[in-house]
C-alpha positions as CSV (number, residue, x, y, z in Angstrom):
1,X,-34.3,-2.8,-4.6
2,X,-34.9,-1.0,-7.9
3,X,-31.9,-1.4,-10.7
4,X,-29.6,1.7,-10.2
5,X,-29.4,4.1,-13.4
6,X,-26.1,4.3,-14.8
7,X,-24.7,7.7,-13.9
8,X,-22.9,8.3,-17.1
9,X,-26.1,7.2,-19.5
10,X,-27.7,10.0,-17.9
11,X,-25.2,12.5,-16.9
12,X,-25.7,15.3,-14.9
13,X,-26.3,18.2,-17.0
14,X,-24.1,20.9,-15.3
15,X,-21.0,18.2,-14.9
16,X,-21.2,17.8,-19.2
17,X,-18.1,19.7,-20.8
18,X,-19.0,18.9,-24.2
19,X,-20.5,16.2,-26.4
20,X,-19.8,15.0,-29.6
21,X,-21.1,12.1,-32.0
22,X,-20.2,9.1,-30.1
23,X,-18.5,10.3,-26.9
24,X,-19.3,12.9,-24.2
25,X,-17.0,14.6,-21.6
26,X,-18.1,14.9,-17.9
27,X,-16.1,16.8,-15.0
28,X,-15.1,14.4,-12.7
29,X,-17.2,14.5,-9.4
30,X,-14.6,13.8,-7.1
31,X,-11.3,15.0,-8.9
32,X,-7.8,14.6,-8.1
33,X,-6.8,18.0,-9.3
34,X,-8.6,21.1,-11.1
35,X,-9.8,19.9,-14.2
36,X,-9.8,16.4,-13.9
37,X,-12.3,15.5,-17.0
38,X,-13.8,12.2,-18.0
39,X,-14.2,10.9,-21.8
40,X,-17.0,8.5,-21.8
41,X,-18.4,7.1,-24.6
42,X,-22.5,7.5,-25.2
43,X,-23.1,3.6,-25.5
44,X,-23.3,1.6,-22.4
45,X,-20.4,-0.7,-22.4
46,X,-17.8,-1.9,-19.6
47,X,-14.0,-1.4,-20.7
48,X,-12.1,-0.6,-23.7
49,X,-12.1,-3.9,-24.9
50,X,-15.6,-4.2,-25.7
51,X,-15.5,-1.0,-27.8
52,X,-15.5,-1.0,-31.3
53,X,-12.9,0.2,-33.7
54,X,-15.2,3.4,-34.3
55,X,-15.7,4.0,-30.6
56,X,-11.6,3.5,-30.1
57,X,-10.9,6.2,-32.7
58,X,-13.8,8.5,-31.4
59,X,-12.5,8.2,-27.5
60,X,-8.9,8.8,-28.7
61,X,-10.7,12.6,-30.3
62,X,-12.3,12.9,-27.3
63,X,-9.2,12.5,-25.0
64,X,-8.0,15.7,-27.5
65,X,-11.4,17.3,-27.0
66,X,-10.9,17.1,-23.1
67,X,-7.1,18.7,-23.5
68,X,-8.6,21.7,-25.3
69,X,-11.3,22.3,-22.9
70,X,-9.4,21.7,-19.7
71,X,-6.6,24.7,-21.1
72,X,-9.6,26.8,-21.6
73,X,-10.2,27.2,-17.7
74,X,-6.8,25.9,-16.6
75,X,-2.8,25.8,-17.5
76,X,-1.7,22.5,-16.8
77,X,2.2,21.5,-17.0
78,X,1.7,17.6,-17.8
79,X,-1.2,14.9,-17.7
80,X,-2.0,11.6,-16.8
81,X,-4.7,9.7,-19.0
82,X,-6.2,6.4,-17.6
83,X,-8.8,3.8,-17.9
84,X,-9.8,1.0,-15.1
85,X,-10.7,-2.2,-16.1
86,X,-12.6,-4.1,-14.0
87,X,-12.8,-4.0,-10.0
88,X,-9.1,-5.2,-9.4
89,X,-8.0,-2.5,-11.1
90,X,-10.1,-0.1,-9.5
91,X,-13.3,0.2,-11.7
92,X,-16.4,1.0,-9.7
93,X,-19.1,2.7,-12.4
94,X,-19.2,-0.4,-15.3
95,X,-19.6,2.5,-17.9
96,X,-16.1,2.7,-19.5
97,X,-14.6,6.2,-18.7
98,X,-11.2,7.8,-19.6
99,X,-9.6,9.8,-17.2
100,X,-7.7,13.2,-18.0
101,X,-6.0,13.9,-15.4
102,X,-4.2,17.1,-15.8
103,X,-1.1,18.0,-13.4
104,X,0.8,20.9,-11.7
105,X,4.5,20.9,-11.3
106,X,5.0,20.4,-7.3
107,X,1.1,18.6,-7.0
108,X,3.0,16.1,-5.3
109,X,6.2,15.6,-3.8
110,X,7.7,12.9,-6.5
111,X,5.9,13.1,-10.0
112,X,8.1,10.3,-11.1
113,X,6.4,6.6,-12.3
114,X,3.5,9.0,-13.1
115,X,0.7,6.1,-13.5
116,X,2.9,3.3,-12.0
117,X,2.1,4.7,-8.8
118,X,-1.9,2.9,-9.2
119,X,0.3,0.2,-7.2
120,X,1.2,2.2,-3.9
121,X,5.0,2.2,-3.4
122,X,6.1,1.3,-6.9
123,X,5.9,4.5,-9.1
124,X,9.6,5.5,-8.4
125,X,11.5,2.9,-9.9
126,X,14.7,4.4,-8.6
127,X,13.8,4.9,-5.5
128,X,15.3,2.5,-2.7
129,X,12.7,-0.4,-1.1
130,X,11.5,0.5,1.9
131,X,12.4,-0.9,5.0
132,X,10.1,-3.8,6.5
133,X,7.6,-2.5,8.8
134,X,7.7,-4.5,12.7
135,X,5.1,-6.4,12.6
136,X,5.4,-5.7,16.3
137,X,4.3,-2.6,16.0
138,X,0.5,-1.3,14.6
139,X,0.4,2.2,13.8
140,X,-1.8,4.2,14.6
141,X,-2.4,5.7,10.9
142,X,-2.9,3.2,8.2
143,X,-1.7,4.2,4.8
144,X,-3.1,1.5,3.0
145,X,-1.9,0.2,-0.1
146,X,0.4,-2.6,-0.9
147,X,3.1,-1.9,1.9
148,X,0.3,-1.0,4.9
149,X,-2.6,-3.0,3.4
150,X,-5.7,-2.3,5.3
151,X,-7.6,-5.8,4.8
152,X,-5.0,-7.5,7.7
153,X,-6.2,-4.8,10.1
154,X,-9.7,-5.0,9.6
155,X,-9.8,-8.9,9.8
156,X,-7.1,-8.5,13.3
157,X,-9.8,-6.3,14.8
158,X,-12.7,-8.2,13.8
159,X,-10.9,-11.1,15.3
160,X,-10.7,-9.3,18.8
161,X,-13.2,-6.5,18.9
162,X,-16.7,-6.4,20.7
163,X,-18.4,-4.1,18.3
164,X,-17.9,-3.1,15.1
165,X,-18.8,0.6,13.6
166,X,-18.4,0.5,9.4
167,X,-19.5,3.0,7.3
168,X,-18.6,3.1,3.1
169,X,-19.9,4.4,0.5
170,X,-20.2,1.4,-1.3
171,X,-20.5,-2.2,-0.7
172,X,-19.8,-4.3,-3.3
173,X,-19.2,-8.5,-3.8
174,X,-15.3,-8.4,-3.9
175,X,-15.4,-6.5,-0.7
176,X,-18.2,-8.9,1.0
177,X,-16.6,-11.9,-0.5
178,X,-13.3,-10.7,1.3
179,X,-14.6,-10.2,4.7
180,X,-17.4,-12.4,4.7
181,X,-16.5,-15.3,6.9
182,X,-14.6,-12.5,9.1
183,X,-18.1,-10.9,9.8
184,X,-20.0,-14.3,10.6
185,X,-17.4,-15.3,12.7
186,X,-17.3,-11.8,14.7
187,X,-21.0,-12.1,15.5
188,X,-21.4,-15.9,16.1
189,X,-18.2,-17.1,17.8
190,X,-17.8,-13.2,19.3
191,X,-21.1,-12.6,19.5
192,X,-20.0,-9.1,18.1
193,X,-21.9,-6.0,17.6
194,X,-22.2,-4.9,14.0
195,X,-23.3,-1.6,12.6
196,X,-23.0,-0.8,8.7
197,X,-24.3,2.0,7.4
198,X,-23.9,2.6,3.4
199,X,-24.9,4.6,0.7
200,X,-26.9,4.4,-2.9
201,X,-24.7,7.2,-4.2
202,X,-24.0,6.6,-7.9
203,X,-25.9,3.2,-7.9
204,X,-22.4,1.9,-7.4
205,X,-24.2,-0.4,-4.0
206,X,-25.0,-3.8,-5.3
207,X,-28.2,-5.1,-4.1
208,X,-27.0,-8.6,-4.3
209,X,-23.8,-7.7,-1.7
210,X,-26.3,-6.4,0.6
211,X,-28.4,-9.1,0.5
212,X,-25.5,-11.3,1.5
213,X,-24.6,-9.0,4.3
214,X,-28.4,-9.3,5.6
215,X,-28.3,-12.9,5.6
216,X,-25.3,-13.0,8.3
217,X,-27.2,-13.8,11.8
218,X,-26.1,-11.9,15.1
219,X,-26.4,-8.4,16.2
220,X,-25.9,-6.5,13.4
221,X,-27.6,-3.3,12.1
222,X,-27.4,-2.5,8.6
223,X,-28.7,0.5,6.7
224,X,-28.3,2.5,3.6
225,X,-28.6,6.3,3.4
226,X,-31.0,7.4,0.7
227,X,-29.1,10.4,-1.8
228,X,-32.3,11.2,-3.9
229,X,-35.3,11.6,-1.6
230,X,-39.1,11.7,-2.8
231,X,-40.9,14.9,-2.8
232,X,-42.7,15.9,0.7
233,X,-45.8,18.6,0.9
234,X,-42.8,20.2,3.0
235,X,-39.9,19.7,0.6
236,X,-41.4,19.9,-3.0
237,X,-39.7,19.0,-6.0
238,X,-36.7,17.1,-6.7
239,X,-34.5,16.9,-4.2
240,X,-31.0,18.4,-4.4
241,X,-27.9,16.1,-5.3
242,X,-25.8,14.9,-2.3
243,X,-22.6,12.5,-2.0
244,X,-22.2,10.1,0.5
245,X,-18.5,8.6,0.4
246,X,-17.4,7.9,3.8
247,X,-14.6,5.2,4.6
248,X,-14.7,4.8,8.2
249,X,-14.2,1.4,10.6
250,X,-14.4,2.2,14.2
251,X,-14.1,-1.1,16.8
252,X,-14.5,-1.3,20.2
253,X,-13.2,-3.5,22.9
């Protein structure tokens, strides 16, 4: 598999909102609110901590330019400005980008805490603690986050299922590390059947993570959905941009 092109080093021209000497503004491909913009340095480096003082200054100016650009189209009542640093902080594209997210009165039931909501359940520090979930009841709908994490459910299902069908937009080493031994046990001890579909969208899927999945022995079918396809006589020219971002887990017993 060839190295993926960074989506921020070669951005889609249709998404470019503005360009300055050292930074660009890019409309987010998956906006969390109308007008969601990214401020991105032109030089490729992963996090805020690798930026030079000159780049720090340029990025700060870029945030103000992003606000001005957003307000030519929208009338937000507030903003969240944030940066994801590292996989543990939620970063998926290893090129620094600052989220400038417009906020609107009533866009969530309770906005108190703002960026504190990156840890689910920790946003409103004045809210009384939630009651502990009864361990003997399993909800049909998993909400995710600290209070209802997905990983234990996946492990429990792999321990008892005969077939696992997984469709995820990206595969990365951090996720494979958490599930690898459980998948190996599922395939060998349980003699289960694993079908996993991922994609190459935005070049985020990691080749080493795919190789580790391919090294698993047993009844497994691994496939990659290609969002960019070469031209054919029937469909000449560049293929249209196709997004692929599912998160689906189905288990059969």
